[in-house]
TORLOZA-749360 format. One record per residue (C-alpha): residue in one letter; x, y, z. Coordinates in nm, 2 decimals. Layout:
N
<node><rest>A</rest><X>X</X><Y>Y</Y><Z>Z</Z></node>
...
END
This chain:
226
<node><rest>M</rest><X>-7.03</X><Y>7.45</Y><Z>-3.32</Z></node>
<node><rest>L</rest><X>-7.27</X><Y>7.62</Y><Z>-3.09</Z></node>
<node><rest>T</rest><X>-7.27</X><Y>7.50</Y><Z>-2.74</Z></node>
<node><rest>W</rest><X>-7.60</X><Y>7.41</Y><Z>-2.56</Z></node>
<node><rest>L</rest><X>-7.58</X><Y>7.47</Y><Z>-2.19</Z></node>
<node><rest>Q</rest><X>-7.72</X><Y>7.22</Y><Z>-1.94</Z></node>
<node><rest>R</rest><X>-7.92</X><Y>7.33</Y><Z>-1.64</Z></node>
<node><rest>D</rest><X>-7.71</X><Y>7.16</Y><Z>-1.38</Z></node>
<node><rest>D</rest><X>-7.39</X><Y>7.33</Y><Z>-1.52</Z></node>
<node><rest>L</rest><X>-7.33</X><Y>7.71</Y><Z>-1.49</Z></node>
<node><rest>S</rest><X>-7.01</X><Y>7.72</Y><Z>-1.70</Z></node>
<node><rest>F</rest><X>-6.99</X><Y>7.90</Y><Z>-2.03</Z></node>
<node><rest>P</rest><X>-6.76</X><Y>7.82</Y><Z>-2.34</Z></node>
<node><rest>P</rest><X>-6.46</X><Y>8.04</Y><Z>-2.40</Z></node>
<node><rest>L</rest><X>-6.55</X><Y>8.39</Y><Z>-2.54</Z></node>
<node><rest>E</rest><X>-6.33</X><Y>8.31</Y><Z>-2.85</Z></node>
<node><rest>K</rest><X>-6.57</X><Y>8.03</Y><Z>-2.93</Z></node>
<node><rest>A</rest><X>-6.85</X><Y>8.28</Y><Z>-3.02</Z></node>
<node><rest>L</rest><X>-6.97</X><Y>8.28</Y><Z>-3.38</Z></node>
<node><rest>R</rest><X>-6.88</X><Y>8.54</Y><Z>-3.62</Z></node>
<node><rest>Q</rest><X>-7.21</X><Y>8.52</Y><Z>-3.78</Z></node>
<node><rest>P</rest><X>-7.44</X><Y>8.61</Y><Z>-3.61</Z></node>
<node><rest>N</rest><X>-7.16</X><Y>8.81</Y><Z>-3.43</Z></node>
<node><rest>G</rest><X>-7.11</X><Y>8.70</Y><Z>-3.09</Z></node>
<node><rest>L</rest><X>-7.35</X><Y>8.41</Y><Z>-3.05</Z></node>
<node><rest>L</rest><X>-7.19</X><Y>8.20</Y><Z>-2.78</Z></node>
<node><rest>A</rest><X>-7.43</X><Y>7.94</Y><Z>-2.65</Z></node>
<node><rest>A</rest><X>-7.79</X><Y>7.85</Y><Z>-2.62</Z></node>
<node><rest>G</rest><X>-8.02</X><Y>7.68</Y><Z>-2.36</Z></node>
<node><rest>G</rest><X>-7.98</X><Y>7.66</Y><Z>-1.97</Z></node>
<node><rest>D</rest><X>-8.19</X><Y>7.89</Y><Z>-1.77</Z></node>
<node><rest>L</rest><X>-8.23</X><Y>8.24</Y><Z>-1.64</Z></node>
<node><rest>S</rest><X>-8.15</X><Y>8.16</Y><Z>-1.27</Z></node>
<node><rest>P</rest><X>-7.98</X><Y>8.45</Y><Z>-1.07</Z></node>
<node><rest>A</rest><X>-7.67</X><Y>8.22</Y><Z>-1.04</Z></node>
<node><rest>R</rest><X>-7.65</X><Y>8.18</Y><Z>-1.40</Z></node>
<node><rest>L</rest><X>-7.71</X><Y>8.53</Y><Z>-1.50</Z></node>
<node><rest>I</rest><X>-7.43</X><Y>8.63</Y><Z>-1.26</Z></node>
<node><rest>A</rest><X>-7.21</X><Y>8.38</Y><Z>-1.41</Z></node>
<node><rest>A</rest><X>-7.28</X><Y>8.49</Y><Z>-1.76</Z></node>
<node><rest>Y</rest><X>-7.20</X><Y>8.86</Y><Z>-1.69</Z></node>
<node><rest>R</rest><X>-6.89</X><Y>8.78</Y><Z>-1.50</Z></node>
<node><rest>H</rest><X>-6.78</X><Y>8.55</Y><Z>-1.79</Z></node>
<node><rest>G</rest><X>-6.85</X><Y>8.85</Y><Z>-2.04</Z></node>
<node><rest>C</rest><X>-7.18</X><Y>8.73</Y><Z>-2.22</Z></node>
<node><rest>F</rest><X>-7.55</X><Y>8.82</Y><Z>-2.17</Z></node>
<node><rest>P</rest><X>-7.90</X><Y>8.67</Y><Z>-2.28</Z></node>
<node><rest>W</rest><X>-8.08</X><Y>8.81</Y><Z>-2.58</Z></node>
<node><rest>Y</rest><X>-8.36</X><Y>8.62</Y><Z>-2.75</Z></node>
<node><rest>Q</rest><X>-8.73</X><Y>8.66</Y><Z>-2.86</Z></node>
<node><rest>D</rest><X>-9.03</X><Y>8.46</Y><Z>-2.76</Z></node>
<node><rest>G</rest><X>-9.04</X><Y>8.12</Y><Z>-2.92</Z></node>
<node><rest>Q</rest><X>-8.66</X><Y>8.09</Y><Z>-2.92</Z></node>
<node><rest>P</rest><X>-8.42</X><Y>7.92</Y><Z>-2.68</Z></node>
<node><rest>I</rest><X>-8.23</X><Y>8.13</Y><Z>-2.45</Z></node>
<node><rest>L</rest><X>-7.93</X><Y>8.27</Y><Z>-2.65</Z></node>
<node><rest>W</rest><X>-7.61</X><Y>8.40</Y><Z>-2.49</Z></node>
<node><rest>W</rest><X>-7.40</X><Y>8.65</Y><Z>-2.67</Z></node>
<node><rest>S</rest><X>-7.05</X><Y>8.81</Y><Z>-2.66</Z></node>
<node><rest>P</rest><X>-6.99</X><Y>9.03</Y><Z>-2.95</Z></node>
<node><rest>D</rest><X>-6.68</X><Y>9.13</Y><Z>-3.09</Z></node>
<node><rest>P</rest><X>-6.61</X><Y>9.41</Y><Z>-3.07</Z></node>
<node><rest>R</rest><X>-6.80</X><Y>9.51</Y><Z>-2.76</Z></node>
<node><rest>T</rest><X>-6.95</X><Y>9.86</Y><Z>-2.72</Z></node>
<node><rest>V</rest><X>-6.87</X><Y>10.04</Y><Z>-2.41</Z></node>
<node><rest>L</rest><X>-6.87</X><Y>10.38</Y><Z>-2.25</Z></node>
<node><rest>Y</rest><X>-6.58</X><Y>10.50</Y><Z>-2.02</Z></node>
<node><rest>P</rest><X>-6.75</X><Y>10.73</Y><Z>-1.76</Z></node>
<node><rest>D</rest><X>-6.47</X><Y>10.98</Y><Z>-1.80</Z></node>
<node><rest>E</rest><X>-6.55</X><Y>11.01</Y><Z>-2.17</Z></node>
<node><rest>L</rest><X>-6.91</X><Y>11.10</Y><Z>-2.13</Z></node>
<node><rest>H</rest><X>-7.01</X><Y>11.36</Y><Z>-2.39</Z></node>
<node><rest>V</rest><X>-7.32</X><Y>11.56</Y><Z>-2.30</Z></node>
<node><rest>S</rest><X>-7.46</X><Y>11.79</Y><Z>-2.59</Z></node>
<node><rest>R</rest><X>-7.52</X><Y>12.16</Y><Z>-2.51</Z></node>
<node><rest>S</rest><X>-7.88</X><Y>12.11</Y><Z>-2.58</Z></node>
<node><rest>L</rest><X>-7.90</X><Y>11.82</Y><Z>-2.32</Z></node>
<node><rest>R</rest><X>-7.72</X><Y>12.01</Y><Z>-2.05</Z></node>
<node><rest>K</rest><X>-7.97</X><Y>12.28</Y><Z>-2.10</Z></node>
<node><rest>R</rest><X>-8.24</X><Y>12.04</Y><Z>-2.06</Z></node>
<node><rest>I</rest><X>-8.10</X><Y>11.92</Y><Z>-1.74</Z></node>
<node><rest>R</rest><X>-8.04</X><Y>12.27</Y><Z>-1.60</Z></node>
<node><rest>Q</rest><X>-8.40</X><Y>12.35</Y><Z>-1.67</Z></node>
<node><rest>G</rest><X>-8.51</X><Y>12.11</Y><Z>-1.41</Z></node>
<node><rest>D</rest><X>-8.81</X><Y>11.95</Y><Z>-1.59</Z></node>
<node><rest>Y</rest><X>-8.72</X><Y>11.61</Y><Z>-1.49</Z></node>
<node><rest>R</rest><X>-8.63</X><Y>11.46</Y><Z>-1.15</Z></node>
<node><rest>V</rest><X>-8.40</X><Y>11.15</Y><Z>-1.14</Z></node>
<node><rest>T</rest><X>-8.41</X><Y>10.89</Y><Z>-0.87</Z></node>
<node><rest>F</rest><X>-8.22</X><Y>10.54</Y><Z>-0.85</Z></node>
<node><rest>D</rest><X>-8.39</X><Y>10.21</Y><Z>-0.74</Z></node>
<node><rest>R</rest><X>-8.72</X><Y>10.37</Y><Z>-0.66</Z></node>
<node><rest>A</rest><X>-8.93</X><Y>10.18</Y><Z>-0.92</Z></node>
<node><rest>F</rest><X>-8.74</X><Y>9.89</Y><Z>-1.06</Z></node>
<node><rest>T</rest><X>-9.03</X><Y>9.68</Y><Z>-1.17</Z></node>
<node><rest>Q</rest><X>-9.20</X><Y>9.97</Y><Z>-1.33</Z></node>
<node><rest>V</rest><X>-8.89</X><Y>10.05</Y><Z>-1.53</Z></node>
<node><rest>I</rest><X>-8.83</X><Y>9.71</Y><Z>-1.66</Z></node>
<node><rest>R</rest><X>-9.20</X><Y>9.67</Y><Z>-1.77</Z></node>
<node><rest>E</rest><X>-9.18</X><Y>10.00</Y><Z>-1.94</Z></node>
<node><rest>C</rest><X>-8.87</X><Y>9.89</Y><Z>-2.12</Z></node>
<node><rest>A</rest><X>-9.06</X><Y>9.57</Y><Z>-2.23</Z></node>
<node><rest>A</rest><X>-9.36</X><Y>9.76</Y><Z>-2.37</Z></node>
<node><rest>P</rest><X>-9.40</X><Y>9.74</Y><Z>-2.76</Z></node>
<node><rest>R</rest><X>-9.19</X><Y>10.00</Y><Z>-2.96</Z></node>
<node><rest>D</rest><X>-9.30</X><Y>10.17</Y><Z>-3.28</Z></node>
<node><rest>Y</rest><X>-9.00</X><Y>10.02</Y><Z>-3.46</Z></node>
<node><rest>T</rest><X>-9.07</X><Y>9.65</Y><Z>-3.37</Z></node>
<node><rest>D</rest><X>-9.35</X><Y>9.42</Y><Z>-3.32</Z></node>
<node><rest>G</rest><X>-9.19</X><Y>9.22</Y><Z>-3.04</Z></node>
<node><rest>T</rest><X>-8.97</X><Y>9.26</Y><Z>-2.73</Z></node>
<node><rest>W</rest><X>-8.67</X><Y>9.05</Y><Z>-2.59</Z></node>
<node><rest>I</rest><X>-8.76</X><Y>9.14</Y><Z>-2.25</Z></node>
<node><rest>T</rest><X>-8.99</X><Y>8.85</Y><Z>-2.21</Z></node>
<node><rest>S</rest><X>-9.19</X><Y>8.77</Y><Z>-1.89</Z></node>
<node><rest>P</rest><X>-8.93</X><Y>8.52</Y><Z>-1.78</Z></node>
<node><rest>M</rest><X>-8.65</X><Y>8.78</Y><Z>-1.84</Z></node>
<node><rest>Q</rest><X>-8.85</X><Y>9.04</Y><Z>-1.63</Z></node>
<node><rest>S</rest><X>-8.89</X><Y>8.81</Y><Z>-1.33</Z></node>
<node><rest>A</rest><X>-8.52</X><Y>8.70</Y><Z>-1.35</Z></node>
<node><rest>Y</rest><X>-8.39</X><Y>9.07</Y><Z>-1.34</Z></node>
<node><rest>I</rest><X>-8.66</X><Y>9.16</Y><Z>-1.07</Z></node>
<node><rest>E</rest><X>-8.49</X><Y>8.89</Y><Z>-0.86</Z></node>
<node><rest>L</rest><X>-8.15</X><Y>9.02</Y><Z>-0.93</Z></node>
<node><rest>H</rest><X>-8.27</X><Y>9.36</Y><Z>-0.81</Z></node>
<node><rest>A</rest><X>-8.40</X><Y>9.20</Y><Z>-0.50</Z></node>
<node><rest>Q</rest><X>-8.05</X><Y>9.07</Y><Z>-0.43</Z></node>
<node><rest>G</rest><X>-7.91</X><Y>9.42</Y><Z>-0.49</Z></node>
<node><rest>I</rest><X>-7.73</X><Y>9.35</Y><Z>-0.82</Z></node>
<node><rest>A</rest><X>-7.97</X><Y>9.49</Y><Z>-1.07</Z></node>
<node><rest>H</rest><X>-8.05</X><Y>9.87</Y><Z>-1.06</Z></node>
<node><rest>S</rest><X>-8.28</X><Y>10.12</Y><Z>-1.22</Z></node>
<node><rest>V</rest><X>-8.28</X><Y>10.47</Y><Z>-1.28</Z></node>
<node><rest>E</rest><X>-8.62</X><Y>10.66</Y><Z>-1.30</Z></node>
<node><rest>V</rest><X>-8.69</X><Y>10.98</Y><Z>-1.47</Z></node>
<node><rest>W</rest><X>-9.00</X><Y>11.17</Y><Z>-1.34</Z></node>
<node><rest>R</rest><X>-9.20</X><Y>11.46</Y><Z>-1.46</Z></node>
<node><rest>D</rest><X>-9.41</X><Y>11.57</Y><Z>-1.15</Z></node>
<node><rest>D</rest><X>-9.54</X><Y>11.24</Y><Z>-1.03</Z></node>
<node><rest>Q</rest><X>-9.53</X><Y>11.06</Y><Z>-1.36</Z></node>
<node><rest>L</rest><X>-9.25</X><Y>10.82</Y><Z>-1.47</Z></node>
<node><rest>V</rest><X>-9.16</X><Y>10.93</Y><Z>-1.83</Z></node>
<node><rest>G</rest><X>-8.82</X><Y>10.76</Y><Z>-1.87</Z></node>
<node><rest>G</rest><X>-8.56</X><Y>10.51</Y><Z>-1.73</Z></node>
<node><rest>L</rest><X>-8.31</X><Y>10.24</Y><Z>-1.76</Z></node>
<node><rest>Y</rest><X>-8.19</X><Y>9.95</Y><Z>-1.59</Z></node>
<node><rest>G</rest><X>-7.89</X><Y>9.73</Y><Z>-1.55</Z></node>
<node><rest>L</rest><X>-7.65</X><Y>9.53</Y><Z>-1.33</Z></node>
<node><rest>A</rest><X>-7.36</X><Y>9.67</Y><Z>-1.11</Z></node>
<node><rest>M</rest><X>-7.08</X><Y>9.43</Y><Z>-1.04</Z></node>
<node><rest>G</rest><X>-6.75</X><Y>9.55</Y><Z>-0.90</Z></node>
<node><rest>R</rest><X>-6.66</X><Y>9.88</Y><Z>-1.09</Z></node>
<node><rest>L</rest><X>-6.86</X><Y>9.77</Y><Z>-1.37</Z></node>
<node><rest>F</rest><X>-7.22</X><Y>9.87</Y><Z>-1.49</Z></node>
<node><rest>F</rest><X>-7.39</X><Y>9.64</Y><Z>-1.74</Z></node>
<node><rest>G</rest><X>-7.65</X><Y>9.85</Y><Z>-1.92</Z></node>
<node><rest>E</rest><X>-7.96</X><Y>9.64</Y><Z>-2.05</Z></node>
<node><rest>S</rest><X>-8.25</X><Y>9.88</Y><Z>-2.17</Z></node>
<node><rest>M</rest><X>-8.40</X><Y>10.21</Y><Z>-2.15</Z></node>
<node><rest>F</rest><X>-8.72</X><Y>10.37</Y><Z>-2.24</Z></node>
<node><rest>S</rest><X>-8.86</X><Y>10.73</Y><Z>-2.29</Z></node>
<node><rest>R</rest><X>-9.21</X><Y>10.86</Y><Z>-2.29</Z></node>
<node><rest>A</rest><X>-9.11</X><Y>11.24</Y><Z>-2.30</Z></node>
<node><rest>S</rest><X>-8.84</X><Y>11.43</Y><Z>-2.50</Z></node>
<node><rest>D</rest><X>-8.49</X><Y>11.37</Y><Z>-2.37</Z></node>
<node><rest>A</rest><X>-8.61</X><Y>11.18</Y><Z>-2.08</Z></node>
<node><rest>S</rest><X>-8.39</X><Y>10.87</Y><Z>-2.12</Z></node>
<node><rest>K</rest><X>-8.10</X><Y>11.08</Y><Z>-2.22</Z></node>
<node><rest>V</rest><X>-8.13</X><Y>11.27</Y><Z>-1.89</Z></node>
<node><rest>G</rest><X>-8.14</X><Y>10.95</Y><Z>-1.69</Z></node>
<node><rest>F</rest><X>-7.85</X><Y>10.79</Y><Z>-1.87</Z></node>
<node><rest>A</rest><X>-7.63</X><Y>11.13</Y><Z>-1.83</Z></node>
<node><rest>C</rest><X>-7.71</X><Y>11.15</Y><Z>-1.47</Z></node>
<node><rest>L</rest><X>-7.63</X><Y>10.78</Y><Z>-1.41</Z></node>
<node><rest>T</rest><X>-7.29</X><Y>10.79</Y><Z>-1.59</Z></node>
<node><rest>E</rest><X>-7.20</X><Y>11.10</Y><Z>-1.40</Z></node>
<node><rest>R</rest><X>-7.29</X><Y>10.92</Y><Z>-1.09</Z></node>
<node><rest>L</rest><X>-7.09</X><Y>10.61</Y><Z>-1.19</Z></node>
<node><rest>R</rest><X>-6.80</X><Y>10.83</Y><Z>-1.25</Z></node>
<node><rest>H</rest><X>-6.82</X><Y>10.98</Y><Z>-0.89</Z></node>
<node><rest>W</rest><X>-6.84</X><Y>10.63</Y><Z>-0.74</Z></node>
<node><rest>G</rest><X>-6.53</X><Y>10.51</Y><Z>-0.93</Z></node>
<node><rest>F</rest><X>-6.68</X><Y>10.29</Y><Z>-1.18</Z></node>
<node><rest>E</rest><X>-6.44</X><Y>10.22</Y><Z>-1.47</Z></node>
<node><rest>L</rest><X>-6.68</X><Y>10.11</Y><Z>-1.75</Z></node>
<node><rest>I</rest><X>-7.04</X><Y>10.09</Y><Z>-1.87</Z></node>
<node><rest>D</rest><X>-7.11</X><Y>9.78</Y><Z>-2.11</Z></node>
<node><rest>C</rest><X>-7.34</X><Y>9.91</Y><Z>-2.38</Z></node>
<node><rest>Q</rest><X>-7.33</X><Y>9.56</Y><Z>-2.54</Z></node>
<node><rest>M</rest><X>-7.43</X><Y>9.66</Y><Z>-2.90</Z></node>
<node><rest>P</rest><X>-7.36</X><Y>9.99</Y><Z>-3.10</Z></node>
<node><rest>T</rest><X>-7.65</X><Y>10.25</Y><Z>-3.15</Z></node>
<node><rest>Q</rest><X>-7.63</X><Y>10.61</Y><Z>-3.26</Z></node>
<node><rest>H</rest><X>-7.80</X><Y>10.71</Y><Z>-2.94</Z></node>
<node><rest>L</rest><X>-7.52</X><Y>10.57</Y><Z>-2.73</Z></node>
<node><rest>A</rest><X>-7.26</X><Y>10.68</Y><Z>-2.96</Z></node>
<node><rest>S</rest><X>-7.37</X><Y>11.04</Y><Z>-2.92</Z></node>
<node><rest>F</rest><X>-7.27</X><Y>11.02</Y><Z>-2.55</Z></node>
<node><rest>G</rest><X>-6.93</X><Y>10.88</Y><Z>-2.64</Z></node>
<node><rest>A</rest><X>-6.97</X><Y>10.50</Y><Z>-2.64</Z></node>
<node><rest>R</rest><X>-6.73</X><Y>10.33</Y><Z>-2.86</Z></node>
<node><rest>P</rest><X>-6.64</X><Y>9.98</Y><Z>-2.97</Z></node>
<node><rest>I</rest><X>-6.34</X><Y>9.80</Y><Z>-2.82</Z></node>
<node><rest>P</rest><X>-6.20</X><Y>9.44</Y><Z>-2.89</Z></node>
<node><rest>R</rest><X>-6.37</X><Y>9.16</Y><Z>-2.69</Z></node>
<node><rest>E</rest><X>-6.03</X><Y>9.06</Y><Z>-2.56</Z></node>
<node><rest>Q</rest><X>-5.99</X><Y>9.41</Y><Z>-2.41</Z></node>
<node><rest>F</rest><X>-6.34</X><Y>9.38</Y><Z>-2.25</Z></node>
<node><rest>A</rest><X>-6.26</X><Y>9.05</Y><Z>-2.11</Z></node>
<node><rest>E</rest><X>-5.95</X><Y>9.18</Y><Z>-1.95</Z></node>
<node><rest>T</rest><X>-6.14</X><Y>9.48</Y><Z>-1.79</Z></node>
<node><rest>L</rest><X>-6.38</X><Y>9.22</Y><Z>-1.64</Z></node>
<node><rest>T</rest><X>-6.09</X><Y>9.03</Y><Z>-1.49</Z></node>
<node><rest>R</rest><X>-5.93</X><Y>9.35</Y><Z>-1.34</Z></node>
<node><rest>C</rest><X>-6.25</X><Y>9.53</Y><Z>-1.22</Z></node>
<node><rest>L</rest><X>-6.54</X><Y>9.27</Y><Z>-1.13</Z></node>
<node><rest>D</rest><X>-6.41</X><Y>9.21</Y><Z>-0.76</Z></node>
<node><rest>Q</rest><X>-6.31</X><Y>9.56</Y><Z>-0.69</Z></node>
<node><rest>D</rest><X>-6.51</X><Y>9.76</Y><Z>-0.44</Z></node>
<node><rest>S</rest><X>-6.69</X><Y>10.10</Y><Z>-0.53</Z></node>
<node><rest>S</rest><X>-6.86</X><Y>10.35</Y><Z>-0.32</Z></node>
<node><rest>A</rest><X>-7.20</X><Y>10.32</Y><Z>-0.49</Z></node>
<node><rest>D</rest><X>-7.51</X><Y>10.42</Y><Z>-0.28</Z></node>
<node><rest>W</rest><X>-7.80</X><Y>10.34</Y><Z>-0.51</Z></node>
<node><rest>I</rest><X>-8.10</X><Y>10.48</Y><Z>-0.32</Z></node>
<node><rest>I</rest><X>-8.12</X><Y>10.83</Y><Z>-0.43</Z></node>
END
């Protein structure tokens, strides 16, 4: 049975209650308040839904993650980074990044980054929890990504690219920086070939939950303004 959340209750059902089909659907309803979003990520789930649907909360099994120490950067991407075509910054244009991530893609007609989702994560950015990576060519934003940093974990949400390898450069630079800051894991949520090329791999949901318990309240040396 799918659990329906109440607006006055921030609790979520146990992760093992998530449906097998569709994989990981845990609950529906509630809201996108900062308090609920923080509670969701701490619990091990995230919102993902389309316009016209209720808010849906997911905790897939297995969970796709990337350990920063396992980052793989291809020879061609290393060459691209060395060329210096792009400049990478953090937290300089969060609103612009999330709006670019929400823009229409060639392979889909809609977006799950709805206007309410954008507003919710912009508020989390104002609270210092959500962060962006910007990739610039001259003064033009050509790629980027955003997600949440909590403890020694980074929860990736979405990325975009308007130039060759731009999002890859941003992701590689972010992962290297997270490794330097002592982050243990990047939550990639769902598998993609793009993320697998960096070394992302699936782990059991139970193992992911154990990592949350161990790392969420640990301090890191992160300094996001770069």
